C-alpha positions in Angstrom: 128.6 -84.5 -186.3 131.6 -82.2 -186.4 132.9 -82.1 -182.8 136.4 -80.9 -183.3 138.0 -82.8 -180.4 135.7 -85.8 -179.7 137.4 -88.3 -177.4 136.6 -91.2 -175.1 135.5 -88.6 -172.5 132.6 -87.8 -174.9 131.3 -91.3 -175.0 128.1 -91.9 -173.1 128.0 -94.5 -170.4 127.5 -98.0 -171.7 126.3 -99.7 -168.6 124.0 -102.7 -169.3 124.9 -102.7 -173.0 126.4 -105.8 -174.7 128.9 -105.5 -177.5 130.9 -107.8 -179.9 134.2 -106.6 -181.3 135.7 -108.8 -184.0 139.5 -108.8 -184.3 139.8 -107.6 -180.7 143.0 -109.3 -179.7 145.2 -106.3 -180.9 145.2 -103.0 -182.6 142.2 -100.8 -182.9 139.9 -103.8 -182.1 141.6 -104.2 -178.7 141.4 -100.4 -178.0 137.7 -100.3 -179.1 136.9 -103.2 -176.7 138.9 -101.6 -173.9 137.1 -98.3 -174.2 133.6 -99.9 -174.4 134.4 -102.1 -171.3 135.8 -99.0 -169.5 132.4 -97.3 -170.0 130.5 -100.3 -168.5 129.6 -102.5 -171.5 129.9 -106.2 -171.5 132.2 -107.0 -174.4 132.8 -110.2 -176.2 136.1 -110.4 -178.1 135.7 -112.3 -181.3 139.1 -113.7 -182.0 140.8 -116.3 -184.2 143.6 -116.9 -181.7 142.1 -117.7 -178.3 145.4 -117.4 -176.5 145.9 -113.9 -177.9 142.3 -113.1 -177.0 142.8 -114.1 -173.4 145.9 -111.9 -173.2 143.8 -109.0 -174.6 141.1 -109.6 -172.1 143.6 -109.6 -169.3 145.0 -106.3 -170.6 141.5 -104.8 -170.6 140.8 -106.0 -167.0 144.2 -104.5 -165.9 143.1 -101.2 -167.3 139.6 -101.4 -165.9 139.3 -103.7 -162.9 135.9 -105.4 -162.9 135.4 -105.0 -166.7 133.0 -107.5 -168.2 135.1 -109.2 -170.9 134.6 -112.6 -172.6 136.6 -114.3 -175.3 135.0 -116.4 -178.0 136.6 -118.1 -181.0 135.7 -116.6 -184.4 137.5 -117.3 -187.7 135.9 -115.0 -190.3 137.6 -117.0 -193.1 135.5 -120.0 -192.2 131.7 -119.7 -192.5 131.2 -122.7 -190.2 133.1 -120.9 -187.5 131.1 -117.7 -188.1 127.8 -119.6 -187.7 129.1 -121.4 -184.6 130.1 -118.1 -183.0 126.7 -116.6 -183.7 124.9 -119.7 -182.4 126.9 -119.8 -179.2 126.5 -116.1 -178.6 122.8 -116.1 -179.1 122.4 -119.1 -176.8 124.1 -117.2 -174.0 122.8 -113.6 -174.5 119.4 -112.0 -174.6 120.5 -108.8 -176.2 123.2 -107.4 -178.5 123.6 -103.6 -178.6 126.7 -103.2 -180.6 128.3 -105.3 -183.3 131.7 -103.9 -184.3 132.8 -105.5 -187.6 136.5 -104.6 -187.2 138.6 -107.7 -188.0 140.5 -107.9 -191.3 143.5 -108.9 -193.3 145.5 -106.5 -195.4 147.5 -106.9 -198.6 148.6 -110.5 -197.9 149.8 -113.0 -200.5 147.1 -114.8 -202.5 145.2 -117.3 -200.4 141.6 -118.5 -200.1 139.3 -118.9 -197.2 138.1 -122.4 -196.0 135.1 -121.9 -198.3 137.2 -121.0 -201.4 136.9 -117.2 -201.4 139.8 -114.8 -202.0 141.1 -114.2 -198.5 140.7 -110.5 -198.2 137.2 -110.2 -199.7 136.2 -113.4 -197.9 137.5 -112.3 -194.5 136.9 -108.5 -194.6 133.5 -108.6 -196.2 131.9 -112.0 -196.6 132.7 -113.1 -193.1 131.2 -110.0 -191.6 128.2 -110.2 -193.9 127.5 -113.7 -192.7 128.1 -112.8 -189.0 125.8 -109.8 -189.1 123.1 -111.9 -190.8 123.3 -114.6 -188.2 123.1 -112.1 -185.4 120.4 -109.9 -186.9 117.5 -111.5 -184.9 119.3 -110.5 -181.6 120.1 -107.0 -183.0 116.5 -106.5 -184.0 115.3 -107.5 -180.6 117.5 -105.0 -178.9 116.4 -101.4 -178.7 118.8 -98.8 -180.2 121.3 -101.4 -181.4 124.0 -100.6 -183.9 126.3 -102.2 -186.4 129.6 -100.5 -187.2 131.5 -101.6 -190.2 135.2 -100.6 -190.2 136.4 -99.6 -193.7 139.6 -97.8 -194.8 141.0 -94.9 -196.8 141.9 -97.6 -199.2 138.3 -97.8 -200.3 138.9 -94.8 -202.6 140.9 -97.2 -204.9 138.3 -99.9 -204.7 136.7 -101.1 -207.9 134.9 -104.4 -207.4 134.9 -106.8 -210.4 131.7 -108.8 -209.8 132.5 -111.2 -212.6 135.8 -112.2 -211.0 135.3 -111.5 -207.3 137.7 -114.3 -206.3 140.5 -113.3 -208.7 140.3 -116.6 -210.7 140.9 -115.0 -214.1 143.0 -111.8 -213.2 146.6 -111.7 -212.1 146.3 -111.2 -208.3 147.0 -107.7 -207.0 147.0 -107.9 -203.2 146.7 -104.1 -202.9 143.7 -103.9 -205.2 142.0 -106.8 -203.5 142.3 -105.1 -200.2 140.9 -101.8 -201.6 138.0 -103.7 -203.1 137.2 -105.4 -199.8 137.1 -102.0 -198.0 134.8 -100.6 -200.7 132.6 -103.7 -200.0 132.4 -102.7 -196.3 130.9 -99.3 -197.3 128.5 -100.8 -199.9 127.4 -103.3 -197.3 126.8 -100.4 -194.8 124.7 -98.6 -197.5 122.5 -101.5 -198.3 122.0 -102.8 -194.8 121.0 -99.4 -193.6 118.5 -99.0 -196.5 116.9 -102.4 -195.6 116.7 -101.5 -191.9 115.2 -98.1 -192.8 112.6 -99.7 -195.1 111.5 -102.1 -192.4 111.6 -99.4 -189.6 113.7 -101.8 -187.6 116.9 -102.0 -185.6 119.9 -101.9 -185.9 121.2 -98.6 -187.0 124.2 -99.0 -189.3 127.2 -96.8 -189.4 130.8 -97.0 -190.5 134.3 -95.7 -189.6 137.9 -95.8 -190.8 141.0 -95.4 -188.6 143.1 -93.2 -190.9 146.8 -94.2 -190.8 147.1 -96.1 -187.6 150.1 -98.2 -186.7 148.9 -101.8 -186.2 149.9 -105.3 -186.9 147.5 -105.2 -189.9 150.4 -103.8 -192.0 152.8 -106.6 -191.3 152.7 -107.7 -195.0 153.8 -104.3 -196.4 157.2 -103.2 -195.0 157.0 -99.7 -196.4 153.7 -99.0 -194.6 155.2 -100.3 -191.4 158.2 -98.0 -191.8 156.3 -94.9 -192.9 153.8 -95.4 -190.1 156.5 -94.7 -187.6 156.4 -91.1 -188.8 153.0 -90.6 -190.3 150.7 -92.9 -188.3 148.9 -92.5 -185.0 148.6 -95.0 -182.2 145.8 -97.6 -181.9 144.0 -95.7 -179.2 143.5 -92.7 -181.5 142.8 -95.0 -184.4 139.9 -96.5 -182.5 138.1 -93.2 -181.9 136.2 -93.1 -185.2 134.8 -96.6 -184.5 133.9 -95.6 -181.0 132.1 -92.5 -182.2 130.2 -94.4 -184.9 129.2 -96.9 -182.2 128.2 -94.5 -179.4 127.5 -90.9 -180.5 123.8 -90.2 -179.8 123.8 -87.8 -182.7 124.9 -90.4 -185.3 122.6 -91.2 -188.2 122.3 -94.2 -190.4 125.2 -94.5 -193.0 127.2 -91.9 -191.1 130.9 -92.5 -191.8 133.6 -91.3 -189.3 137.3 -90.9 -189.7 140.2 -88.8 -188.4 139.7 -85.0 -188.9 143.3 -84.1 -189.7 144.9 -83.6 -193.1 143.8 -86.2 -195.7 141.9 -88.0 -192.8 145.1 -89.7 -191.7 145.3 -88.6 -188.1 143.3 -86.7 -185.4 140.0 -86.8 -183.6 137.0 -88.3 -185.4 134.6 -86.4 -187.6 132.6 -86.9 -190.8 134.7 -88.7 -193.4 134.5 -88.6 -197.2 133.7 -91.5 -199.3 134.1 -92.3 -203.0 131.4 -92.1 -205.6 131.6 -95.9 -206.0 130.8 -96.2 -202.3 127.6 -94.4 -202.9 126.4 -96.5 -205.9 123.1 -98.2 -204.8 123.2 -100.5 -207.9 126.6 -101.8 -206.8 125.4 -102.2 -203.2 122.4 -104.2 -204.5 124.6 -106.4 -206.7 127.1 -107.0 -203.9 124.2 -107.9 -201.5 122.8 -110.5 -203.9 126.3 -112.0 -204.6 127.1 -112.1 -200.8 123.8 -114.0 -200.1 124.6 -116.4 -202.8 128.2 -117.0 -201.8 127.6 -117.3 -198.0 124.2 -118.9 -198.1 123.1 -116.4 -195.5 119.8 -114.7 -196.4 118.6 -111.7 -194.5 
């Protein structure tokens, strides 16, 4: 797992494979989709803003003439949109090799999703939980399929309050809510991988984080935008851990990749560290039950 200088050149060919990348209209999602399409995969960009998605698809085709890229509307803050996306995709495709759960919101003011969930937990975790569940039949039917959940260094500060998951009783802390949602991504990875292993079934489930990468995700926090000019890496580098989690033939279930530089903020991808809370199977089980209850999606 510890290739010191893993890059896009190390990615195996993806010809004939089919991928979905959520949040692919900009940032690491766009660069992930660009790299996969460049290696021959057919890539669907799951985007909230179709116009931005079309521009992203054009940019990918400009980089890789002949790339197979499609744009489909997906609002992870709306469970009806998540179901509609999955239904449409499964009606048009016979396989799904890669599901990259990348989209997210970060440290935004308090808001709720269309279904009443706190916006960061609802978008970053529950939306992807529901999407993966809806697409699971297609993933199971595809040999060597994978799900990659994109987490964050912020998960180290995560501490989910299962009794107040939507911040109805506590004073809202946008930073803590973001950290909690990123912890949820890793607990979801842990539990889904365990279920797939128990059933002896596809998909394999891995995770990644981009370190400190300069993207529009940080638009709500000016100090991160400013410091990122000096401390962050560009989106193409930030996408490498996701790409390795998605394509490295040596990857194993629950493997977690991040930048290999100091404090995992920059550099080529390698094995990443995770907090003790991210390893708690009891928390993963509790989150799973709660997620099924809130989304109405049962695996």
